[in-house]
ChimeraX commands (.cxc) that place a marker at each C-alpha (Angstrom):
marker #1 position 23.20,167.31,65.20 radius 0.5
marker #1 position 20.68,169.89,65.86 radius 0.5
marker #1 position 21.54,170.07,69.10 radius 0.5
marker #1 position 25.06,170.89,68.25 radius 0.5
marker #1 position 23.73,173.68,65.35 radius 0.5
marker #1 position 21.89,175.37,67.93 radius 0.5
marker #1 position 24.79,175.71,70.67 radius 0.5
marker #1 position 27.29,176.61,68.05 radius 0.5
marker #1 position 24.59,179.58,67.04 radius 0.5
marker #1 position 24.30,180.50,70.63 radius 0.5
marker #1 position 27.99,180.62,70.43 radius 0.5
marker #1 position 28.63,182.92,67.73 radius 0.5
marker #1 position 25.44,185.26,68.93 radius 0.5
marker #1 position 27.22,185.64,72.08 radius 0.5
marker #1 position 30.63,186.62,70.40 radius 0.5
marker #1 position 28.64,188.97,67.86 radius 0.5
marker #1 position 27.35,190.73,71.01 radius 0.5
marker #1 position 30.34,190.52,73.06 radius 0.5
marker #1 position 32.27,191.78,70.69 radius 0.5
marker #1 position 29.70,194.73,69.07 radius 0.5
marker #1 position 29.58,195.92,73.61 radius 0.5
marker #1 position 33.54,196.09,73.13 radius 0.5
marker #1 position 33.36,198.19,70.20 radius 0.5
marker #1 position 30.69,200.58,71.89 radius 0.5
marker #1 position 32.45,200.43,74.90 radius 0.5
marker #1 position 35.78,201.83,72.62 radius 0.5
marker #1 position 33.64,204.34,70.79 radius 0.5
marker #1 position 32.34,205.70,73.97 radius 0.5
marker #1 position 35.38,206.00,76.03 radius 0.5
marker #1 position 36.88,208.12,73.02 radius 0.5
marker #1 position 33.99,210.13,73.31 radius 0.5
marker #1 position 34.39,211.19,76.98 radius 0.5
marker #1 position 38.33,211.31,76.82 radius 0.5
marker #1 position 39.13,214.59,77.89 radius 0.5
marker #1 position 41.74,217.13,76.44 radius 0.5
marker #1 position 44.22,216.23,78.29 radius 0.5
marker #1 position 44.18,212.44,77.05 radius 0.5
marker #1 position 43.23,213.79,73.68 radius 0.5
marker #1 position 46.09,215.61,73.45 radius 0.5
marker #1 position 48.37,213.09,74.42 radius 0.5
marker #1 position 47.16,210.50,72.06 radius 0.5
marker #1 position 46.94,212.84,69.26 radius 0.5
marker #1 position 50.55,213.91,69.93 radius 0.5
marker #1 position 51.61,210.54,69.91 radius 0.5
marker #1 position 50.26,209.83,67.07 radius 0.5
marker #1 position 51.76,212.99,65.05 radius 0.5
marker #1 position 55.12,213.00,66.56 radius 0.5
marker #1 position 56.39,209.54,67.71 radius 0.5
marker #1 position 56.84,210.30,70.91 radius 0.5
marker #1 position 55.65,210.86,74.45 radius 0.5
marker #1 position 54.43,213.93,75.26 radius 0.5
marker #1 position 56.42,215.76,78.31 radius 0.5
marker #1 position 57.05,219.53,78.80 radius 0.5
marker #1 position 59.37,218.34,81.19 radius 0.5
marker #1 position 62.47,219.61,78.88 radius 0.5
marker #1 position 60.46,222.99,78.80 radius 0.5
marker #1 position 61.73,226.53,80.26 radius 0.5
marker #1 position 58.02,227.38,79.89 radius 0.5
marker #1 position 56.49,224.19,80.62 radius 0.5
marker #1 position 52.91,225.95,81.55 radius 0.5
marker #1 position 52.64,227.08,78.15 radius 0.5
marker #1 position 53.69,224.37,76.81 radius 0.5
marker #1 position 50.77,222.37,78.72 radius 0.5
marker #1 position 47.93,224.81,77.65 radius 0.5
marker #1 position 49.49,224.93,73.72 radius 0.5
marker #1 position 49.67,221.10,73.41 radius 0.5
marker #1 position 46.41,220.61,75.25 radius 0.5
marker #1 position 44.79,223.57,73.29 radius 0.5
marker #1 position 46.02,222.09,69.41 radius 0.5
marker #1 position 46.06,218.51,70.05 radius 0.5
marker #1 position 43.14,218.20,72.26 radius 0.5
marker #1 position 40.58,220.64,71.02 radius 0.5
marker #1 position 41.68,221.72,67.52 radius 0.5
marker #1 position 42.09,218.64,65.50 radius 0.5
marker #1 position 38.98,217.35,67.02 radius 0.5
marker #1 position 36.60,220.05,65.60 radius 0.5
marker #1 position 35.06,220.24,61.96 radius 0.5
marker #1 position 35.36,217.47,58.83 radius 0.5
marker #1 position 39.29,217.22,58.14 radius 0.5
marker #1 position 41.06,214.14,58.30 radius 0.5
marker #1 position 44.59,214.60,60.16 radius 0.5
marker #1 position 46.74,214.61,56.71 radius 0.5
marker #1 position 44.77,217.87,55.80 radius 0.5
marker #1 position 45.11,219.42,58.85 radius 0.5
marker #1 position 48.99,218.50,58.68 radius 0.5
marker #1 position 49.11,220.32,54.91 radius 0.5
marker #1 position 47.40,223.33,56.65 radius 0.5
marker #1 position 49.83,223.47,59.76 radius 0.5
marker #1 position 52.87,223.29,56.73 radius 0.5
marker #1 position 51.19,226.01,55.12 radius 0.5
marker #1 position 50.90,228.43,57.63 radius 0.5
marker #1 position 54.33,227.86,58.92 radius 0.5
marker #1 position 55.77,228.23,55.90 radius 0.5
marker #1 position 54.06,231.40,55.24 radius 0.5
marker #1 position 54.86,232.77,58.17 radius 0.5
marker #1 position 58.69,231.45,57.84 radius 0.5
marker #1 position 58.48,229.31,61.39 radius 0.5
marker #1 position 60.71,226.91,60.06 radius 0.5
marker #1 position 62.09,225.22,63.44 radius 0.5
marker #1 position 58.00,224.57,63.72 radius 0.5
marker #1 position 57.76,223.63,60.01 radius 0.5
marker #1 position 60.64,221.25,60.15 radius 0.5
marker #1 position 58.87,219.25,63.31 radius 0.5
marker #1 position 55.14,219.36,61.31 radius 0.5
marker #1 position 56.90,218.02,58.30 radius 0.5
marker #1 position 57.93,215.16,60.50 radius 0.5
marker #1 position 54.64,214.90,61.69 radius 0.5
marker #1 position 52.76,214.60,58.25 radius 0.5
marker #1 position 55.41,212.10,56.71 radius 0.5
marker #1 position 54.41,210.16,60.02 radius 0.5
marker #1 position 50.74,209.51,59.46 radius 0.5
marker #1 position 51.35,209.21,55.95 radius 0.5
marker #1 position 51.50,212.51,53.54 radius 0.5
marker #1 position 53.49,211.93,50.79 radius 0.5
marker #1 position 56.77,213.92,50.60 radius 0.5
marker #1 position 55.26,215.05,46.67 radius 0.5
marker #1 position 52.64,216.72,48.63 radius 0.5
marker #1 position 54.14,218.81,51.20 radius 0.5
marker #1 position 56.41,219.62,48.32 radius 0.5
marker #1 position 54.03,221.07,46.25 radius 0.5
marker #1 position 52.23,222.80,48.41 radius 0.5
marker #1 position 55.50,224.89,49.69 radius 0.5
marker #1 position 55.54,225.69,45.17 radius 0.5
marker #1 position 52.01,226.41,45.07 radius 0.5
marker #1 position 52.85,229.11,47.56 radius 0.5
marker #1 position 55.15,230.93,45.61 radius 0.5
marker #1 position 52.73,233.49,43.86 radius 0.5
marker #1 position 51.59,234.46,47.52 radius 0.5
marker #1 position 54.23,234.60,49.42 radius 0.5
marker #1 position 56.87,235.04,47.13 radius 0.5
marker #1 position 60.35,233.22,46.26 radius 0.5
marker #1 position 62.52,233.72,48.76 radius 0.5
marker #1 position 60.15,232.37,51.11 radius 0.5
marker #1 position 59.46,229.21,49.20 radius 0.5
marker #1 position 63.22,228.75,49.12 radius 0.5
marker #1 position 63.68,229.36,52.62 radius 0.5
marker #1 position 60.50,226.39,53.21 radius 0.5
marker #1 position 62.01,223.70,50.80 radius 0.5
marker #1 position 65.25,224.19,52.48 radius 0.5
marker #1 position 63.29,223.21,55.77 radius 0.5
marker #1 position 61.77,220.68,54.28 radius 0.5
marker #1 position 64.27,219.27,52.13 radius 0.5
marker #1 position 66.33,218.84,55.14 radius 0.5
marker #1 position 63.65,216.32,56.77 radius 0.5
marker #1 position 63.98,214.86,53.77 radius 0.5
marker #1 position 67.60,214.09,54.10 radius 0.5
marker #1 position 67.14,213.00,57.14 radius 0.5
marker #1 position 64.64,210.58,56.67 radius 0.5
marker #1 position 66.61,208.84,53.95 radius 0.5
marker #1 position 64.16,210.14,50.93 radius 0.5
marker #1 position 65.96,211.01,47.66 radius 0.5
marker #1 position 66.14,213.89,46.41 radius 0.5
marker #1 position 64.90,215.56,43.83 radius 0.5
marker #1 position 61.72,214.32,43.84 radius 0.5
marker #1 position 59.88,213.41,40.84 radius 0.5
marker #1 position 59.61,216.25,38.02 radius 0.5
marker #1 position 55.74,216.82,38.39 radius 0.5
marker #1 position 55.23,219.27,35.66 radius 0.5
marker #1 position 52.53,218.62,33.22 radius 0.5
marker #1 position 53.18,221.37,30.04 radius 0.5
marker #1 position 55.57,223.08,27.80 radius 0.5
marker #1 position 56.99,226.36,28.67 radius 0.5
marker #1 position 54.80,227.88,25.32 radius 0.5
marker #1 position 51.59,226.13,27.07 radius 0.5
marker #1 position 51.86,228.22,30.06 radius 0.5
marker #1 position 49.10,230.79,29.55 radius 0.5
marker #1 position 46.93,228.53,27.42 radius 0.5
marker #1 position 46.90,225.53,29.82 radius 0.5
marker #1 position 46.62,228.50,32.80 radius 0.5
marker #1 position 44.06,229.93,31.56 radius 0.5
marker #1 position 42.04,226.52,31.39 radius 0.5
marker #1 position 42.14,226.13,34.84 radius 0.5
marker #1 position 41.75,229.82,36.06 radius 0.5
marker #1 position 38.52,230.44,33.72 radius 0.5
marker #1 position 36.32,228.47,35.05 radius 0.5
marker #1 position 36.80,229.56,38.79 radius 0.5
marker #1 position 37.71,232.90,38.64 radius 0.5
marker #1 position 36.44,234.14,35.25 radius 0.5
marker #1 position 37.74,237.39,33.45 radius 0.5
marker #1 position 37.81,239.21,36.93 radius 0.5
marker #1 position 41.09,240.09,36.82 radius 0.5
marker #1 position 41.20,241.00,33.16 radius 0.5
marker #1 position 38.40,243.19,33.71 radius 0.5
marker #1 position 39.81,245.12,36.75 radius 0.5
marker #1 position 43.10,245.51,35.54 radius 0.5
marker #1 position 42.24,247.04,32.16 radius 0.5
marker #1 position 42.06,250.59,32.76 radius 0.5
marker #1 position 46.12,250.22,33.89 radius 0.5
marker #1 position 48.07,252.22,31.58 radius 0.5
marker #1 position 50.18,251.27,28.93 radius 0.5
marker #1 position 51.20,248.05,28.61 radius 0.5
marker #1 position 50.26,246.87,32.20 radius 0.5
marker #1 position 46.57,246.95,31.26 radius 0.5
marker #1 position 48.22,243.02,29.34 radius 0.5
marker #1 position 51.31,241.96,31.03 radius 0.5
marker #1 position 49.40,241.92,35.09 radius 0.5
marker #1 position 46.45,239.37,34.31 radius 0.5
marker #1 position 48.69,237.33,31.39 radius 0.5
marker #1 position 51.31,237.17,34.46 radius 0.5
marker #1 position 49.06,236.03,37.09 radius 0.5
marker #1 position 47.58,233.05,34.51 radius 0.5
marker #1 position 51.26,232.14,33.41 radius 0.5
marker #1 position 52.77,232.05,37.02 radius 0.5
marker #1 position 49.91,231.27,38.88 radius 0.5
marker #1 position 47.78,228.88,37.08 radius 0.5
marker #1 position 50.44,227.83,34.11 radius 0.5
marker #1 position 53.30,227.17,36.25 radius 0.5
marker #1 position 51.56,225.80,39.35 radius 0.5
marker #1 position 47.78,224.96,38.99 radius 0.5
marker #1 position 48.69,222.53,36.15 radius 0.5
marker #1 position 51.27,220.19,37.88 radius 0.5
marker #1 position 50.60,216.79,39.25 radius 0.5
marker #1 position 50.87,216.12,43.04 radius 0.5
marker #1 position 48.27,217.66,44.51 radius 0.5
marker #1 position 44.00,217.67,43.32 radius 0.5
marker #1 position 42.23,220.89,42.91 radius 0.5
marker #1 position 40.43,221.08,46.15 radius 0.5
marker #1 position 43.62,221.04,47.79 radius 0.5
marker #1 position 45.41,223.31,46.42 radius 0.5
marker #1 position 42.80,225.61,46.45 radius 0.5
marker #1 position 41.86,224.78,50.11 radius 0.5
marker #1 position 45.54,225.40,51.12 radius 0.5
marker #1 position 45.70,228.90,48.69 radius 0.5
marker #1 position 42.60,230.20,51.45 radius 0.5
marker #1 position 45.01,229.25,53.95 radius 0.5
marker #1 position 47.69,230.95,53.03 radius 0.5
marker #1 position 45.88,234.27,52.36 radius 0.5
marker #1 position 44.08,233.92,56.31 radius 0.5
marker #1 position 47.88,233.88,56.97 radius 0.5
marker #1 position 49.65,236.62,55.35 radius 0.5
marker #1 position 46.46,238.91,56.47 radius 0.5
marker #1 position 45.59,242.05,54.56 radius 0.5
marker #1 position 44.61,239.83,51.74 radius 0.5
marker #1 position 40.63,240.42,52.41 radius 0.5
marker #1 position 39.05,240.81,49.01 radius 0.5
marker #1 position 41.40,237.52,47.79 radius 0.5
marker #1 position 40.16,235.67,50.39 radius 0.5
marker #1 position 36.52,236.70,48.93 radius 0.5
marker #1 position 37.27,235.78,45.74 radius 0.5
marker #1 position 39.28,232.42,46.92 radius 0.5
marker #1 position 36.44,231.70,48.79 radius 0.5
marker #1 position 34.40,231.13,46.05 radius 0.5
marker #1 position 36.75,229.67,44.08 radius 0.5
marker #1 position 37.03,226.87,46.94 radius 0.5
marker #1 position 33.30,226.15,46.95 radius 0.5
marker #1 position 33.39,225.99,42.77 radius 0.5
marker #1 position 35.64,222.90,43.19 radius 0.5
marker #1 position 33.84,221.29,45.79 radius 0.5
marker #1 position 34.95,222.23,49.14 radius 0.5
marker #1 position 32.24,223.76,51.09 radius 0.5
marker #1 position 31.88,226.39,54.07 radius 0.5
marker #1 position 32.06,223.20,56.52 radius 0.5
marker #1 position 35.88,222.79,55.07 radius 0.5
marker #1 position 36.84,226.57,54.86 radius 0.5
marker #1 position 35.53,226.97,58.39 radius 0.5
marker #1 position 37.42,223.76,59.49 radius 0.5
marker #1 position 40.30,224.59,58.34 radius 0.5
marker #1 position 40.06,228.14,59.45 radius 0.5
marker #1 position 40.16,226.33,63.47 radius 0.5
marker #1 position 43.21,224.57,62.72 radius 0.5
marker #1 position 44.82,227.53,61.47 radius 0.5
marker #1 position 43.98,229.71,64.71 radius 0.5
marker #1 position 46.64,228.56,67.18 radius 0.5
marker #1 position 49.30,229.42,63.88 radius 0.5
marker #1 position 48.08,233.08,62.91 radius 0.5
marker #1 position 45.52,234.42,65.88 radius 0.5
marker #1 position 42.05,234.71,66.09 radius 0.5
marker #1 position 42.31,238.57,64.41 radius 0.5
marker #1 position 43.04,237.05,60.67 radius 0.5
marker #1 position 40.84,233.88,61.38 radius 0.5
marker #1 position 38.10,236.76,62.13 radius 0.5
marker #1 position 38.52,238.39,58.93 radius 0.5
marker #1 position 38.30,235.09,56.68 radius 0.5
marker #1 position 34.99,233.97,58.25 radius 0.5
marker #1 position 33.62,237.07,57.11 radius 0.5
marker #1 position 35.27,236.26,54.15 radius 0.5
marker #1 position 33.62,233.02,54.17 radius 0.5
marker #1 position 30.01,234.23,55.01 radius 0.5
marker #1 position 29.55,236.10,52.50 radius 0.5
marker #1 position 31.02,234.03,49.79 radius 0.5
marker #1 position 28.33,232.52,47.23 radius 0.5
marker #1 position 28.50,231.55,43.82 radius 0.5
marker #1 position 26.34,233.38,41.30 radius 0.5
marker #1 position 24.43,231.58,39.27 radius 0.5
marker #1 position 24.33,231.75,35.45 radius 0.5
marker #1 position 21.02,233.86,34.12 radius 0.5
marker #1 position 19.98,232.59,30.61 radius 0.5
marker link #1:1,2 radius 0.2
marker link #1:2,3 radius 0.2
marker link #1:3,4 radius 0.2
marker link #1:4,5 radius 0.2
marker link #1:5,6 radius 0.2
marker link #1:6,7 radius 0.2
marker link #1:7,8 radius 0.2
marker link #1:8,9 radius 0.2
marker link #1:9,10 radius 0.2
marker link #1:10,11 radius 0.2
marker link #1:11,12 radius 0.2
marker link #1:12,13 radius 0.2
marker link #1:13,14 radius 0.2
marker link #1:14,15 radius 0.2
marker link #1:15,16 radius 0.2
marker link #1:16,17 radius 0.2
marker link #1:17,18 radius 0.2
marker link #1:18,19 radius 0.2
marker link #1:19,20 radius 0.2
marker link #1:20,21 radius 0.2
marker link #1:21,22 radius 0.2
marker link #1:22,23 radius 0.2
marker link #1:23,24 radius 0.2
marker link #1:24,25 radius 0.2
marker link #1:25,26 radius 0.2
marker link #1:26,27 radius 0.2
marker link #1:27,28 radius 0.2
marker link #1:28,29 radius 0.2
marker link #1:29,30 radius 0.2
marker link #1:30,31 radius 0.2
marker link #1:31,32 radius 0.2
marker link #1:32,33 radius 0.2
marker link #1:33,34 radius 0.2
marker link #1:34,35 radius 0.2
marker link #1:35,36 radius 0.2
marker link #1:36,37 radius 0.2
marker link #1:37,38 radius 0.2
marker link #1:38,39 radius 0.2
marker link #1:39,40 radius 0.2
marker link #1:40,41 radius 0.2
marker link #1:41,42 radius 0.2
marker link #1:42,43 radius 0.2
marker link #1:43,44 radius 0.2
marker link #1:44,45 radius 0.2
marker link #1:45,46 radius 0.2
marker link #1:46,47 radius 0.2
marker link #1:47,48 radius 0.2
marker link #1:48,49 radius 0.2
marker link #1:49,50 radius 0.2
marker link #1:50,51 radius 0.2
marker link #1:51,52 radius 0.2
marker link #1:52,53 radius 0.2
marker link #1:53,54 radius 0.2
marker link #1:54,55 radius 0.2
marker link #1:55,56 radius 0.2
marker link #1:56,57 radius 0.2
marker link #1:57,58 radius 0.2
marker link #1:58,59 radius 0.2
marker link #1:59,60 radius 0.2
marker link #1:60,61 radius 0.2
marker link #1:61,62 radius 0.2
marker link #1:62,63 radius 0.2
marker link #1:63,64 radius 0.2
marker link #1:64,65 radius 0.2
marker link #1:65,66 radius 0.2
marker link #1:66,67 radius 0.2
marker link #1:67,68 radius 0.2
marker link #1:68,69 radius 0.2
marker link #1:69,70 radius 0.2
marker link #1:70,71 radius 0.2
marker link #1:71,72 radius 0.2
marker link #1:72,73 radius 0.2
marker link #1:73,74 radius 0.2
marker link #1:74,75 radius 0.2
marker link #1:75,76 radius 0.2
marker link #1:76,77 radius 0.2
marker link #1:77,78 radius 0.2
marker link #1:78,79 radius 0.2
marker link #1:79,80 radius 0.2
marker link #1:80,81 radius 0.2
marker link #1:81,82 radius 0.2
marker link #1:82,83 radius 0.2
marker link #1:83,84 radius 0.2
marker link #1:84,85 radius 0.2
marker link #1:85,86 radius 0.2
marker link #1:86,87 radius 0.2
marker link #1:87,88 radius 0.2
marker link #1:88,89 radius 0.2
marker link #1:89,90 radius 0.2
marker link #1:90,91 radius 0.2
marker link #1:91,92 radius 0.2
marker link #1:92,93 radius 0.2
marker link #1:93,94 radius 0.2
marker link #1:94,95 radius 0.2
marker link #1:95,96 radius 0.2
marker link #1:96,97 radius 0.2
marker link #1:97,98 radius 0.2
marker link #1:98,99 radius 0.2
marker link #1:99,100 radius 0.2
marker link #1:100,101 radius 0.2
marker link #1:101,102 radius 0.2
marker link #1:102,103 radius 0.2
marker link #1:103,104 radius 0.2
marker link #1:104,105 radius 0.2
marker link #1:105,106 radius 0.2
marker link #1:106,107 radius 0.2
marker link #1:107,108 radius 0.2
marker link #1:108,109 radius 0.2
marker link #1:109,110 radius 0.2
marker link #1:110,111 radius 0.2
marker link #1:111,112 radius 0.2
marker link #1:112,113 radius 0.2
marker link #1:113,114 radius 0.2
marker link #1:114,115 radius 0.2
marker link #1:115,116 radius 0.2
marker link #1:116,117 radius 0.2
marker link #1:117,118 radius 0.2
marker link #1:118,119 radius 0.2
marker link #1:119,120 radius 0.2
marker link #1:120,121 radius 0.2
marker link #1:121,122 radius 0.2
marker link #1:122,123 radius 0.2
marker link #1:123,124 radius 0.2
marker link #1:124,125 radius 0.2
marker link #1:125,126 radius 0.2
marker link #1:126,127 radius 0.2
marker link #1:127,128 radius 0.2
marker link #1:128,129 radius 0.2
marker link #1:129,130 radius 0.2
marker link #1:130,131 radius 0.2
marker link #1:131,132 radius 0.2
marker link #1:132,133 radius 0.2
marker link #1:133,134 radius 0.2
marker link #1:134,135 radius 0.2
marker link #1:135,136 radius 0.2
marker link #1:136,137 radius 0.2
marker link #1:137,138 radius 0.2
marker link #1:138,139 radius 0.2
marker link #1:139,140 radius 0.2
marker link #1:140,141 radius 0.2
marker link #1:141,142 radius 0.2
marker link #1:142,143 radius 0.2
marker link #1:143,144 radius 0.2
marker link #1:144,145 radius 0.2
marker link #1:145,146 radius 0.2
marker link #1:146,147 radius 0.2
marker link #1:147,148 radius 0.2
marker link #1:148,149 radius 0.2
marker link #1:149,150 radius 0.2
marker link #1:150,151 radius 0.2
marker link #1:151,152 radius 0.2
marker link #1:152,153 radius 0.2
marker link #1:153,154 radius 0.2
marker link #1:154,155 radius 0.2
marker link #1:155,156 radius 0.2
marker link #1:156,157 radius 0.2
marker link #1:157,158 radius 0.2
marker link #1:158,159 radius 0.2
marker link #1:159,160 radius 0.2
marker link #1:160,161 radius 0.2
marker link #1:161,162 radius 0.2
marker link #1:162,163 radius 0.2
marker link #1:163,164 radius 0.2
marker link #1:164,165 radius 0.2
marker link #1:165,166 radius 0.2
marker link #1:166,167 radius 0.2
marker link #1:167,168 radius 0.2
marker link #1:168,169 radius 0.2
marker link #1:169,170 radius 0.2
marker link #1:170,171 radius 0.2
marker link #1:171,172 radius 0.2
marker link #1:172,173 radius 0.2
marker link #1:173,174 radius 0.2
marker link #1:174,175 radius 0.2
marker link #1:175,176 radius 0.2
marker link #1:176,177 radius 0.2
marker link #1:177,178 radius 0.2
marker link #1:178,179 radius 0.2
marker link #1:179,180 radius 0.2
marker link #1:180,181 radius 0.2
marker link #1:181,182 radius 0.2
marker link #1:182,183 radius 0.2
marker link #1:183,184 radius 0.2
marker link #1:184,185 radius 0.2
marker link #1:185,186 radius 0.2
marker link #1:186,187 radius 0.2
marker link #1:187,188 radius 0.2
marker link #1:188,189 radius 0.2
marker link #1:189,190 radius 0.2
marker link #1:190,191 radius 0.2
marker link #1:191,192 radius 0.2
marker link #1:192,193 radius 0.2
marker link #1:193,194 radius 0.2
marker link #1:194,195 radius 0.2
marker link #1:195,196 radius 0.2
marker link #1:196,197 radius 0.2
marker link #1:197,198 radius 0.2
marker link #1:198,199 radius 0.2
marker link #1:199,200 radius 0.2
marker link #1:200,201 radius 0.2
marker link #1:201,202 radius 0.2
marker link #1:202,203 radius 0.2
marker link #1:203,204 radius 0.2
marker link #1:204,205 radius 0.2
marker link #1:205,206 radius 0.2
marker link #1:206,207 radius 0.2
marker link #1:207,208 radius 0.2
marker link #1:208,209 radius 0.2
marker link #1:209,210 radius 0.2
marker link #1:210,211 radius 0.2
marker link #1:211,212 radius 0.2
marker link #1:212,213 radius 0.2
marker link #1:213,214 radius 0.2
marker link #1:214,215 radius 0.2
marker link #1:215,216 radius 0.2
marker link #1:216,217 radius 0.2
marker link #1:217,218 radius 0.2
marker link #1:218,219 radius 0.2
marker link #1:219,220 radius 0.2
marker link #1:220,221 radius 0.2
marker link #1:221,222 radius 0.2
marker link #1:222,223 radius 0.2
marker link #1:223,224 radius 0.2
marker link #1:224,225 radius 0.2
marker link #1:225,226 radius 0.2
marker link #1:226,227 radius 0.2
marker link #1:227,228 radius 0.2
marker link #1:228,229 radius 0.2
marker link #1:229,230 radius 0.2
marker link #1:230,231 radius 0.2
marker link #1:231,232 radius 0.2
marker link #1:232,233 radius 0.2
marker link #1:233,234 radius 0.2
marker link #1:234,235 radius 0.2
marker link #1:235,236 radius 0.2
marker link #1:236,237 radius 0.2
marker link #1:237,238 radius 0.2
marker link #1:238,239 radius 0.2
marker link #1:239,240 radius 0.2
marker link #1:240,241 radius 0.2
marker link #1:241,242 radius 0.2
marker link #1:242,243 radius 0.2
marker link #1:243,244 radius 0.2
marker link #1:244,245 radius 0.2
marker link #1:245,246 radius 0.2
marker link #1:246,247 radius 0.2
marker link #1:247,248 radius 0.2
marker link #1:248,249 radius 0.2
marker link #1:249,250 radius 0.2
marker link #1:250,251 radius 0.2
marker link #1:251,252 radius 0.2
marker link #1:252,253 radius 0.2
marker link #1:253,254 radius 0.2
marker link #1:254,255 radius 0.2
marker link #1:255,256 radius 0.2
marker link #1:256,257 radius 0.2
marker link #1:257,258 radius 0.2
marker link #1:258,259 radius 0.2
marker link #1:259,260 radius 0.2
marker link #1:260,261 radius 0.2
marker link #1:261,262 radius 0.2
marker link #1:262,263 radius 0.2
marker link #1:263,264 radius 0.2
marker link #1:264,265 radius 0.2
marker link #1:265,266 radius 0.2
marker link #1:266,267 radius 0.2
marker link #1:267,268 radius 0.2
marker link #1:268,269 radius 0.2
marker link #1:269,270 radius 0.2
marker link #1:270,271 radius 0.2
marker link #1:271,272 radius 0.2
marker link #1:272,273 radius 0.2
marker link #1:273,274 radius 0.2
marker link #1:274,275 radius 0.2
marker link #1:275,276 radius 0.2
marker link #1:276,277 radius 0.2
marker link #1:277,278 radius 0.2
marker link #1:278,279 radius 0.2
marker link #1:279,280 radius 0.2
marker link #1:280,281 radius 0.2
marker link #1:281,282 radius 0.2
marker link #1:282,283 radius 0.2
marker link #1:283,284 radius 0.2
marker link #1:284,285 radius 0.2
marker link #1:285,286 radius 0.2
marker link #1:286,287 radius 0.2
view
């Protein structure tokens, strides 16, 4: 009996060691994959098709593009692939590059992003890029949903009554951004001193931040990405960099998001956003 138990123990240990070695080999293989191999693997994960440039009129550029985005960018930083696709969707909707938005909506769904998350990100862009662009983006993502048999309209995610827009919006806005907007606008003439900050509180925070479907960290991260994509919003980027840090998105997360944005918005805008992140800090309360 002892001999049998001893033999069994040896077999188990041998199998365990073999499995451990295989795991290490697989991990090492993944780590040593070159960017061409990584690109092919990631592309197939996202788009559920074999990567090929054979049908392109510009195969050289497509090779450069695909190897950079899917073989390098996707492997830099601390973001999940689902977050990376949401960032890409944010940039494409903001830029109104709708054919690519359609492709990446499909990719996001392929890797497990929920339709409601995609829709809520597009909704949240309205105060930053305007409603006409949001409507264009909604037409694009909804066409994908229909093609995939996803029933429309999606679930209603509103949580407040119309009369609560200001108070509920302010409950979210103030802990993150304080009274800065109100103070900045107090010297506007006539009704505008009250109207401008009130409209921001009601339309941005009351109408959208109060909705279900996305958590606060994701909303803030996507808004920062939209501002970086827009360009020329340096002051707002600085404010939202701090806002991101307050809700739990650290500087590594923000920098990772910018790397993900780079292929879609170019380096000058990325550089401006990096400066905003470098200068961002949370002021400590002094009592």
